[in-house]
N, C-alpha and C positions, 0 to 999 in steps of 0.2 A: 626593584625587587619583583620577581615573577611569582605569581600565585601557583601553589601546588594543589589547590582545590580542584576536584574534578569538575569538568564542564557541566553546567546545568542543562537538563533536557528541556524540550518544550513543555512537557508536563510539569516539571519543577517550576517553570516560570508561570504557567497557568495557575498552578496551585498557590503560588505566592500572590498573584493578582486576584484570582477568583477561586477560593477553596471549594465553593459549591460547584463551579463549572468543572473543576478537576474531578470532584467526587462523582458527579453525574456521569462523566465520561468513563471513569473506572467502573462504576456500577453497570453501565451499558456494556462495557467490554466483558465483564464477568458474566453478564446475562447471555452473551453470545459465545464466548470462548470456554466457559466453565460450567455451563448449564447442561445437566444430563438430558434434559428434554430436547436440547438442540445438539445432538451428537451424531447425526447422520454422516457428517464429515468428521474424520479424525482431526485432532488438534493440529497435527503436522500439515494436513491438507489446508486447513484454515489459514495457517501461517504462510504456506506457499502462495495462497491467494493474496494474502496481505502483502507479500513481497511484490507480486505482480502489480497490484493496485498502486502501491506506494511508488514503484518505479514508473508506472504510466503517468502518475500525477506529479512526477519529478521531485519527490521528497527523498533526498539522500539520507537524512536522519532516520526517517521511518523505514526506508529500505534496509538500512543497516540494522536497525532494531529488530525488524521482523526476521531478517536473515539470521541474526544471532539466536533468536528464539526458536526458529525452525531447526537450526543445527542442534540445539539443546533438546528438541523434540524428536530428533532422529533423522532429519532430512539430510540427504546426501548432497554433495557439491553439485552433482549432475542434476538432481531435482531442482535445486535452487537456480542453477543456470537456466534450466528449461523454463522455469516460472518467469524469469526475466525475458527470455526469448518469446514466450507466448504473450507477455505484456506488450513487447515491442510490436508483435504482429497485430494485436488488437488495436493498439494506438495507431498503427499505420492504416488499419481498416477505417478507423473513425475519421482520419484525414481524408481518405477517399470519399467517405459519406458526406463530410462537410463540404467538400469541393464539388460534389456531384451537380448541384444546381448551376454553378458557374461553368462547369465543363459542358453541361447540356446547353447552356446559353451559347457558348462558343461554337458548339457543334451546329446549332440552329443557324448561326451567322454564316456558316460555310455553305449552306444550302441556298 
């Protein structure tokens, strides 16, 4: 028999194991996302940043979650795609930075 229950999210699992841990995350999220004192960036832009960060950190679950929330906040498909492309670019730049010492060493060996 297959289960028809919806899949549990990572937050569901965290809440089951550590209610305090889940509660502190949700409070921190609200302090950033819902705090009028931190409204220089519109919610949609914060969610687009979340998409990029989640994609760069290779979290499919979070990327999908932020994408759904961004769509609900009015983000277009083009904006979401561009957030992913910017994340890819930034991730590529960090690979270049991480490899710079090794590449410099190789370059020095050629001289």
